[in-house]
N, C-alpha and C positions, 0 to 999 in steps of 0.2 A: 523398340527401335534400336538398331545398331548404332554404334558410335559414328561410323561413316555416314549413316543416314541423318543422324542428328546434326552433324557438321555441315552436310550439304544444305539441309533445310535452314539451319540457323544462318549460314552464309548467304543463301538466297534472299531470306527476309531482310538481313542487314544491308545487302547490296541494293535491293529495290527501295527499301525505305530511305536509305541515304541518298540515292540518286534522285528520287522524287522530291525528297525534303530539301535537297540542295537547290533544285530548280525553284521551289517555293520560297526559300530563304533569299535567293537571288532577286526575286521579284519584290519581296518585302523590303529588302535593303535598298533597292533602286528607288522604290516609292518613298522611302523614309530618308533618302539621301545618305545612307550609311555606306559610304564608299571611301576607298583609299585613293587619294588623289596623288598624282605624280609629284615628287619632290626630289631634292638633291641626293638623298641617301637611298632612293629606290630606283629600279630600272624599268618598271612598267610605264607605258606611254600614255595610258588613258585611265580615267577614274574607273575603279573596279570595286564592286560590292564585296563585303568581307564577313558575312554571317555563316559561311559554310561549315564552320566548326560545330554549330548547333546540329547540323544534319548528320555529321559523323557520329557525334555523341548520341543523337537520337536513334540512328540506325543500329548502333552497337547495343544500346540499352534495350531497344525493342526486341532484338533477337535474343539477348541474354535473358530477359524476363520471360520470353516465350518458351525457352528450351532448358534453362537451368533450374535446378530444384531448390536453389537458395538455401541449402543446408550447411554450407561452409561459412562460418561467421567471418573468417578472414577475407574471403573473397567478397562477401557482402560489404564489409567495411571498406575494402578497396574500391568497390563501385561507388559507394556513397561519397567517399573522399574525392574520387575522381570527378564526380558530378559537381561537388562543391568547388573544386579547382576550375572546372569548366565555367562555372558561374562567375567566379572571380575573373577569368579570362574574358567572359562576355562583358562584364562591368568595365573592364579595361578597354575593350573594343569600343564601347559606347561613350566612355568618358575616362580618359587615361588616369590610371591610378599611380601613386608613387611606388617606386621600386621597393621601398620598405614595407608597404602594405601588402604587396604581392608576396614578398619573401616571408612575411609573418604568416599569411594564409597558407602558403606552401608548407612551411614548417609544422603548423598545426595539423594539417591534413596528413603529413607523413608521420607525425607523432601519434595520431589516432590509430594509424595502421600498426605502428610498432607496439602500441599498448595491447594489441590483440595477440602478440607473440611473434609477429613477423619481424625478423631481424637477420642480419648477417651473422655468421658464426666464424669470425676470423680471429678475434682475440679472446674468445670465451675461456680458453685454458689459463689465461693470466689470473692470478689471485686478486680478489677484492674488486678491482675496477674493470676486469675483462668484459663483463656483460654490459656495463655502462658505456664503455667505448664502442662496443658493437652497436648498441642502440643509437648512440649519437652518430656513428658512421652510417648507419642505415638511413637516418633522417637526412644526412648530408648527401648521400648517394641519390636518393629520390629527388631531392631539391635540385641537385646539379643536373641530373639527366632530364628532369622536367623542363628546366630552362634551356638545356641544350637542344631539345626538340623545338622549343620556342624560337631559338636562333636559327635552326635549320629551315624554318619557314620563311625563306627569303627568295625563293625562285619558283616559278610555276611548276607544280607537280612534284617537287623534290621531297618535302616532308611526308606527304601522304604516301608516295611511292616507297620510301624507306620504311615507314611503319607497315605498309602492306606486305613487304617481304620479311620483316623482322618478326611480326606477330605469329605467323604459322610455325616458325622455328621454335618460338617459345611455347606454342601450343603443343608441339611434339614433346617437349620437356615436361610440360604439365601433365600430359597423358602418361608419360613414363614414370612420374611420381605419384600417380593416382589422383590427380587433381582435375577432374572432369569438368567442374564448373568453371575453373580458371581457363581451361582449354576452350570451352565454348565462348567465353568472353573474348579471348584473343582471336579466335577465328572470326567472330562477329566484328571485331575491330578491324581486321584485315579486309573483310568484305565491305565494311562501311567506307573504308578508305578507297576501295575500288569504285564504289558508287559515287563517291565525291570526285574522283578523278575523271569521271565522265565529263564533268564541268571544269575541272581544274587543270587537266593535262594541257600543256602549251598549245596555243595561247589561252591562258586561263580566263574564264568568264566570271569567276568568283574566287575569292581567297577564303581560307579557313579562319583566319584571325586567331587571336590568343585563346579564344573559347575552344578551338580545335587543337592547336599545337600544345597547349598545356595539358589538355585531356590525353592526347597521345603520349606525351612524355611521362605523365604520372602513371598511366596504366602499364606502360612498357617497363618503366624503372621498377615499379612495385612487383610486377610479374617476374622480373629477373631475380629479385630477392626471394620470392616464393619458390621459384623453380631451381635455381642453381646456387643459392647462398644461404639456405635455411638449414638449420641443424636437422639431421636425420635423412636428408636426401643423398643421392649418389654423389653430389658435389660438395658434401660437407667439408672436405679438405680445404683450408683457407686458400692455398695457391690455385686450386681448381676453380673455386668460386670467383676469385678475383680475375683470373685469366678469362674464364668464360664470360663474366660480366663485361669486361672490357672489349672483348671481341663482338659481343652482341650489340654493343653501342659504339663501335669503332668509328664510324663515319661522323656521328654526332660529337664524339669526344675530340676528334681531330679538328672538326670545324670550330668547336668552342676554343680549343687551344690556339688555333690559328688566329681567331678573332681577338682573344685576350692579349696575345703577344703582340699583335699588330697594333692594337690600340694603346698598349703600354709603351711601345717604341715611339709612337706618334704623339704621345702625350694627351691622348684622348680618354675620356671617361669610358669605363667598360660598359656602362648603360647607354652610351650614345650609339645610335644607329649608323650604319654605314655599308657601303658596298665593298666589304672586306672579307666576305665569307669564302669558303672553298668554291661554292657555286659561282660566285662572281669572278673569281680568279680563273676558273675554267672557261667562263664566258669570255674574259679578257684574252685568254689564250686561243680563242678562235672557235670554241664549241658552240653549237646552237643551244637554245633553251631546252628543247626536248631531249637532245643528246646529253646535256648536262644532268638532267633529272634521271635519265637512263643510266648513266655512268655511276651516279651516286647510289642509285637503288641496287645496281649489280654489285657494287662494292660492299654494300650492306648485306646483300644475300651471301656473298662469298665469305666475309668475315663471320657472319652469323652461322654459316654452315661449319666453319672451323670451330666456332665456340661450341656448337653442338657436339662435335667430335671430342673436344676437350672434356666437356662435362660428362660425356658417356664413357670416357676412358680410352677412346680410340687413339689419341695421341698424348704424349706427356705434357702436363700442364706447365711444369717449371720452365722448360725450354721455350714453349710457346709464349709464356708470359714475358720472358726477356725479349723475344723477337717482336712481340706486340708493342711493348714500350719503345723499343729501338726504332721500329718502322714508323709508329705514330709520331714520335719525336722528330724523326727525320722529315716526315711529311710536313709537319708544322713549321719547321725551319725552312725547308725548300719553298714552301708557299709564300714566305716573306719576300721572295725574289720577284714575285709578281707585283708590280707597282699599282697601288689602288687609291692612293690619297692625292696624287698629283692632278695636273690639269686634265679636264675631260675632253674627249673627242666627240664630235657630232655623231648622231646615230647613223646618218647615211653613210659615213665612212666606216662605221663598225658593222654595217649590214643590218641595222635595226631601225625600223621606221618610228620616228618620234621619240626615241629614248636616248639617254646619254650613258656612255660607258667610259670607265677610266682608261687612260693610256696603258699600253703594255709596258712591261719592264724593258729597259734599254739593254 
C-alpha cells in the first residue's frame, strides 16, 4: 500500500472512530452526571459533558494500531506516555488533582521519552553539561506545550481545530525525516480531532476535558522534538530547531504568555481559571465563538506553514526567530489592553444567550 493510501485509510478510521466514540462518550457523561456546569470563569451557558478527550485518544490509537508497524521504539514510548498522560487528565476530569501531581506525572512521562534518546540538540556542543541541559530542556518543552494545549481548551472548537491543522504539518516533517510511524500517528490525531469537532464545533455539545487536551499537547510537543529538534535531522541547527518549534506552537505559546502575564499583573495565581485567554479577548472584541475558533486555527496553520519552511531551509531561521519572538511578545502585550477582570456584562447585551462576558477595554 502506498503512503497516500495508508494515510487516507488511517485518517478515515480515526475520524469515524472518534466521531462515533464522541457521541457515545456524550451519552455516558450525561447519564453519569459528568458535566461542566456554568460558572464565573467559563462562558458556556449550560451544563456540557466533558469526556470527549477519550474519543480523540481512542480514534487516534485505533488508527495507529491498525496501520503502524510499531517498529520504532521512540514512537511506541511516545504513544504509551501520551496514553498515561491522557489517563491522568481523565482522573483530573473525574476528580480534580492537585497541580503538583499533574506536573510530576507530566515530567515523568516526558523523562521516559527522553530516556529513549528523544531530545533537543541545542546545547550539545557545550562541554560536560551540554547533553544534560538538552535533556532537561526537552522535558521542560514537552511539559510547557502540554499545558499550553490544556489552556487552549477554553472555547468551543479551538483546541481541536488548532491540533487538526498543526498535526498534518508535523506529519509532513515526519515523512521528510523517514519517520513513517510518527506520520501515521499525527495524521490519525488530526483526523481524530476532526471526528471530535463534529460534536464540538460551536455550539459544542461536548468538551474534550483534560483527557483530550493533555493528550493533544503531549503528542504534538513530543512530535516537534522528534521532527525538528532531534540530532541528525535537517533541523539539527539550534536556531532552526528553536525557530521551527516556536512557529509550530505559536498560538499556544502566545495564549499561555497572555494568560500568565495577565494573572501576574492582576495578582492571581497562574493555576486559577479565568476568561483571560486570547479566545476570550477575541470574543470580547466582538467575534463569534465559531469565528474565534476559525481565526485561531487559521493563525496556527499560517505559523505552522512558516515553521515548515524554516525547518526545510526555505527561509532563514535566524531572522524568523527574531521576528517570531518580537511578534509574539507584541501580541501578548497588546492583548493586555482587552479588559477581562472587571465587571461583567449580561449575555443579552453581548449577543450570547445565557452567558456572561467581560466588559471590553475602555
